[in-house]
C-alpha positions in Angstrom: -21.0 -27.5 15.3 -19.8 -28.8 12.0 -16.3 -29.0 10.7 -16.1 -27.0 7.5 -13.7 -25.4 5.0 -13.7 -22.4 2.7 -13.2 -24.4 -0.5 -11.3 -21.5 -2.1 -8.3 -23.1 -0.4 -8.4 -25.7 -3.2 -9.3 -23.4 -6.1 -6.8 -25.1 -8.5 -8.8 -28.3 -8.3 -12.2 -28.9 -9.9 -15.3 -28.6 -7.8 -15.9 -32.3 -7.8 -12.3 -33.0 -6.8 -12.0 -30.4 -4.2 -15.2 -31.5 -2.5 -14.2 -35.2 -2.6 -10.7 -34.2 -1.2 -12.0 -32.4 1.8 -14.7 -34.9 2.6 -12.0 -37.6 2.8 -10.5 -35.5 5.6 -13.7 -35.5 7.6 -15.2 -32.1 6.4 -18.9 -32.1 6.8 -19.8 -28.6 5.3 -18.2 -26.3 2.7 -18.2 -22.6 2.1 -18.0 -21.7 -1.6 -16.7 -18.5 -3.2 -18.9 -16.9 -5.7 -17.4 -13.5 -6.4 -16.0 -10.4 -5.2 -12.3 -10.4 -4.1 -12.3 -14.2 -3.4 -13.2 -15.2 -7.0 -15.7 -17.8 -8.2 -13.5 -20.7 -9.5 -15.9 -23.4 -8.2 -19.2 -21.7 -8.8 -20.2 -18.9 -11.1 -23.6 -17.7 -10.2 -24.5 -16.5 -13.7 -23.9 -20.0 -15.1 -25.9 -21.7 -12.4 -28.9 -19.4 -11.7 -32.0 -20.6 -13.4 -30.1 -23.8 -14.6 -31.8 -26.8 -13.1 -29.2 -29.1 -14.7 -26.4 -27.3 -13.1 -28.1 -27.1 -9.7 -28.7 -30.9 -9.7 -25.1 -31.5 -10.7 -24.0 -29.5 -7.6 -26.4 -31.3 -5.4 -25.2 -34.7 -6.7 -21.6 -33.9 -5.7 -22.6 -32.9 -2.3 -24.8 -35.9 -1.9 -22.1 -38.3 -3.1 -19.6 -36.9 -0.6 -22.1 -36.4 2.3 -21.4 -32.7 2.7 -23.6 -29.6 2.8 -22.9 -26.0 1.9 -22.7 -23.8 5.0 -22.5 -20.5 3.0 -21.8 -18.8 -0.2 -19.2 -16.1 0.0 -18.7 -13.0 -2.2 -16.3 -10.9 -0.1 -16.2 -7.6 -1.9 -16.7 -3.9 -1.7 -20.1 -2.8 -3.0 -19.5 0.6 -1.6 -16.2 1.2 -3.6 -15.9 4.8 -5.0 -14.9 3.3 -8.3 -18.4 2.6 -9.8 -17.2 -0.2 -12.0 -15.9 -2.1 -9.0 -18.9 -1.2 -6.8 -21.3 -2.3 -9.5 -19.6 -5.6 -10.1 -19.3 -6.5 -6.4 -23.0 -5.5 -5.9 -24.0 -7.7 -8.8 -22.0 -10.6 -7.4 -23.7 -10.0 -4.0 -27.3 -9.9 -5.6 -26.6 -13.1 -7.7 -25.0 -14.8 -4.6 -28.2 -14.2 -2.7 -30.4 -15.5 -5.4 -28.2 -18.6 -5.9 -28.2 -19.4 -2.3 -32.0 -19.4 -2.4 -32.0 -21.7 -5.4 -29.6 -24.2 -3.7 -31.3 -24.1 -0.3 -28.3 -22.3 1.3 -29.4 -20.0 4.1 -26.2 -17.8 4.5 -24.2 -15.5 2.3 -20.9 -14.0 3.6 -19.6 -10.6 2.5 -17.6 -7.6 3.9 -19.4 -4.4 4.7 -17.5 -2.5 2.1 -15.7 1.0 2.5 -16.5 4.1 0.5 -14.1 7.0 -0.4 -14.1 10.3 1.5 -16.5 12.0 -0.9 -18.3 11.5 -4.1 -15.2 12.5 -5.9 -12.9 9.7 -4.4 -11.1 7.2 -6.6 -10.1 4.8 -3.8 -11.6 3.6 -0.5 -10.7 5.5 2.6 -10.5 3.7 6.0 -10.6 6.0 8.9 -8.5 4.9 11.9 -8.3 8.0 14.1 -10.5 11.0 15.0 -8.1 13.9 14.5 -7.6 16.0 12.5 -11.4 16.5 12.5 -11.7 16.0 8.8 -11.3 12.2 9.5 -14.5 12.3 11.6 -16.3 14.3 9.0 -15.4 11.7 6.5 -16.5 9.0 8.8 -19.9 10.6 9.4 -20.4 11.1 5.7 -19.5 7.5 5.0 -22.0 6.0 7.4 -24.8 8.4 6.9 -24.6 8.8 3.1 -23.3 5.5 1.9 -23.2 2.6 4.5 -26.5 2.8 6.2 -28.6 3.5 3.1 -27.0 0.6 1.2 -27.2 -1.9 4.0 -30.8 -1.0 4.8 -31.7 -2.0 1.3 -29.7 -5.1 1.4 -31.1 -6.1 4.7 -34.6 -5.8 3.2 -33.4 -7.8 0.1 -32.1 -10.6 2.3 -35.5 -10.7 4.3 -37.5 -10.8 1.1 -35.4 -13.8 -0.1 -35.2 -15.7 3.3 -31.4 -15.4 3.3 -29.1 -14.4 6.2 -26.1 -12.2 5.4 -22.9 -12.7 7.6 -20.8 -9.6 7.4 -17.2 -10.2 8.2 -15.5 -7.5 10.4 -12.3 -6.7 8.6 -9.9 -3.8 8.9 -9.9 -1.8 5.7 -13.7 -1.7 5.7 -16.1 0.4 7.8 -17.1 -2.8 9.8 -13.9 -4.0 11.6 -14.7 -4.4 15.3 -17.5 -5.1 17.6 -19.1 -1.7 17.8 -19.1 -1.0 14.0 -20.5 -4.6 13.4 -23.3 -4.1 15.8 -24.1 -0.6 14.4 -24.5 -2.2 10.9 -26.6 -5.0 12.2 -29.0 -2.7 14.0 -29.3 -0.5 10.9 -29.8 -3.4 8.5 -32.1 -5.6 10.5 -32.2 -9.2 11.9 -31.2 -10.8 8.5 -27.8 -9.2 8.8 -25.3 -10.7 11.3 -21.7 -11.6 11.6 -19.2 -13.9 10.0 -16.9 -14.2 13.0 -13.3 -14.6 12.1 -11.0 -14.2 15.2 -7.9 -13.6 13.1 -8.8 -10.1 12.4 -9.7 -9.3 16.0 -6.5 -10.8 17.4 -4.1 -8.4 15.8 -6.3 -5.5 16.8 -5.8 -6.5 20.5 -9.4 -7.6 21.0 -10.7 -10.3 23.3 -12.3 -12.9 21.2 -14.3 -14.4 24.0 -15.8 -11.0 25.0 -16.6 -10.4 21.4 -18.5 -13.6 21.1 -20.6 -12.8 24.1 -21.2 -9.2 22.8 -22.3 -10.5 19.3 -24.4 -13.3 20.8 -27.1 -14.5 18.5 -25.8 -12.1 15.8 -23.2 -14.8 14.8 -24.3 -16.4 11.6 -21.0 -18.1 10.4 -17.5 -18.7 11.7 -14.1 -18.7 10.1 -11.3 -20.8 11.8 -8.2 -18.8 11.3 -5.5 -17.7 13.6 -3.0 -14.9 14.0 0.5 -14.8 15.5 1.8 -11.5 16.9 5.6 -11.1 16.4 6.7 -9.4 19.6 10.1 -8.3 18.2 8.5 -6.3 15.4 5.2 -5.3 17.1 7.1 -3.5 19.8 8.8 -1.3 17.2 6.1 -0.7 14.7 2.8 -1.6 16.3 -0.1 -3.4 14.7 -0.9 -1.1 11.9 1.3 -2.8 9.4 1.2 -2.2 5.6 4.1 -4.5 4.6 3.2 -7.4 2.3 1.7 -10.5 3.9 4.6 -12.3 2.2 7.2 -10.4 4.2 6.5 -12.6 7.3 9.9 -12.0 8.9 9.5 -8.2 9.1 5.7 -8.0 9.9 4.3 -7.2 13.3 1.8 -10.1 12.9 0.8 -12.8 10.4 -2.2 -15.0 9.8 -1.6 -18.6 10.9 -3.2 -21.9 10.9 -5.5 -22.5 14.0 -3.2 -23.3 17.0 -0.1 -21.6 15.6 -1.0 -18.2 16.9 -3.0 -19.1 20.0 -3.1 -22.4 22.0 -5.7 -25.1 22.4 -7.1 -23.6 25.6 -8.1 -20.3 24.1 -9.8 -22.0 21.2 -11.6 -24.3 23.6 -12.9 -21.2 25.4 -14.0 -19.7 22.1 -16.0 -22.8 21.1 -17.5 -23.0 24.7 -18.5 -19.3 24.3 -20.0 -20.0 20.9 -22.1 -22.9 22.2 -23.2 -20.7 25.2 -24.6 -18.0 23.0 -26.4 -20.6 20.9 -24.2 -21.1 17.9 -24.1 -24.5 16.4 -23.2 -23.8 12.8 -20.1 -24.3 10.6 -16.5 -23.9 11.7 -15.1 -23.1 8.3 -11.3 -23.4 8.0 -9.7 -20.6 6.1 -6.0 -21.0 5.3 -3.9 -17.8 4.9 -0.7 -19.0 6.5 2.3 -17.8 4.8 4.6 -20.1 6.5 3.1 -23.5 5.6 1.5 -25.0 2.4 -2.2 -25.1 2.0 -2.4 -28.9 2.3 -0.3 -29.0 5.5 -2.2 -26.0 7.0 -5.5 -27.7 6.2 -4.4 -31.0 7.6 -3.2 -29.5 10.8 -6.4 -27.3 11.2 -8.6 -30.4 10.8 -6.7 -32.4 13.4 -6.6 -29.3 15.8 -10.3 -28.4 15.4 -11.5 -32.1 15.8 -10.0 -31.8 19.3 -11.4 -28.6 20.4 -14.8 -28.3 18.7 -18.1 -29.0 20.5 -20.1 -31.2 18.1 -22.9 -32.6 20.4 -25.7 -30.9 22.2 -25.4 -31.0 26.0 -28.5 -33.2 26.4 -30.3 -33.5 29.8 -28.5 -31.9 32.7 -29.4 -34.7 35.1 -27.3 -33.2 37.9 -29.1 -29.9 37.8 -32.6 -29.1 39.2 
């Protein structure tokens, strides 16, 4: 496994400065935002695609700092009922795949997206319960009419371009847990897998170790981000919390730097499970901790992960026959 970071953490720095900064901390690989909700401050696909001079500049920065690119990320909603948003996020997705191919990057990260409840919707509708039954009718329509047709096409597009798509399960989108993620992967084909971010699973009450074994070879990328559950608020309001992420004191849970939501032992078990199912890719730090600064959260995450990651292959098992 390689220590990585989602470079959007340092979006206020230039690309060259941000890469040099994380490399000095021991980061080996970077994930770069290229559109969708995460922006494209460090890399705008339209300015780089088909531009050998820009491609060479990027590769020179990487070479000078001895880092690689683990993935390009365009987390968006190409299924949004607002056509303008959907078209922009789809365009970002297509351009990101093409740019990954030009750069020699094999993985693109995205969300599954979420449609509305009908062709007349203005906003996305995330279904969280089966009753009244019109919720199930909505869910069936979303998957059959929007989700599966779109992702069948994108799975084929990824295959045609030799790119793996890592879909991040995230509440608010149709893929948010293990069974919805596997359903999408099976519909879209082998070039569509998972961007595994345990922070979104923790607050839903899921077991991150069990999920890793269930996903298995479908894990194509990994986000290192934690979640802390605030017992005092959770027992009153449960985990479906719509308060601002800034309102940490009143929320049922909050995203945290790795190690500040769950201890070292659980993270060791996670990395052992990842290695067991064959994952040896990037461990990409994503900082969304409202209690500490980006720099402090990043620094603490690097230190924590260096202690718990498995970075070498097992080698010969001389004690086993």
